[in-house]
Structures are given as C-alpha cells and as structure tokens.
C-alpha positions, 0 to 999 in steps of 0.5 A, spaced: 511 445 523 509 449 528 502 453 529 503 461 529 500 465 535 494 468 533 490 474 535 483 475 535 481 482 533 475 486 532 474 488 525 469 494 521 470 494 514 465 496 508 460 491 507 460 491 500 468 490 500 467 484 506 462 481 501 467 481 495 472 478 500 467 472 503 464 471 496 472 470 493 473 466 499 468 460 499 469 460 490 477 459 492 474 454 498 478 458 503 476 462 508 474 468 510 480 469 515 484 467 511 484 472 504 484 477 509 491 474 512 493 474 505 492 481 504 494 484 509 500 480 508 501 482 501 499 489 504 505 489 508 510 486 503 509 490 497 504 496 498 506 499 505 514 499 503 512 504 497 508 509 501 514 513 504 517 514 496 516 518 492 512 516 486 517 517 479 513 521 475 513 525 481 520 525 481 521 526 474 516 533 474 521 535 480 527 535 476 524 538 471 523 544 474 528 544 477 532 544 470 528 549 468 529 553 474 536 552 476 538 560 474 533 563 478 535 559 484 542 560 483 540 568 483 535 566 490 542 563 493 545 570 493 
C-alpha cells in the first residue's frame, strides 16, 4: 500500500482539549497525530457538509410562520 503524502503543520489549541486527545490516544495505543487525523476526517465527512444546511427545526418554524402569515404576505405582495 502506498503511503499518503503528509504535511507538517504548526497547531495551537486549547490545552485541556489537547490533553484530552493525548490521553485518549495513549489509552488506545495510538498516536496523538492519528487521533487528530481521525477527528479531522470525521469533521470533513460528517460535520462540514451540514454547515450550509439549515437545521430542520428552524425550517419547521419558518414554514409555520409562513403559513400563519400567508394572508399578510399576499397583501404585501400587491
């Protein structure tokens, strides 16, 4: 299996967060770098794609508001 290209970065993060990641990595026999890479992959795959989407509960509220104010919207459109 071919190795993946790597890029060295300088990282500044909250001490308590780093300590938690470091402790978790040690407990699981992993490197801190591995855990950070897994977290970044998870973010890119699951979190980032939803950042442009409006939460369903917000859209539900918007739809109720539109329905409630439909007559006013019609009057304003004239």
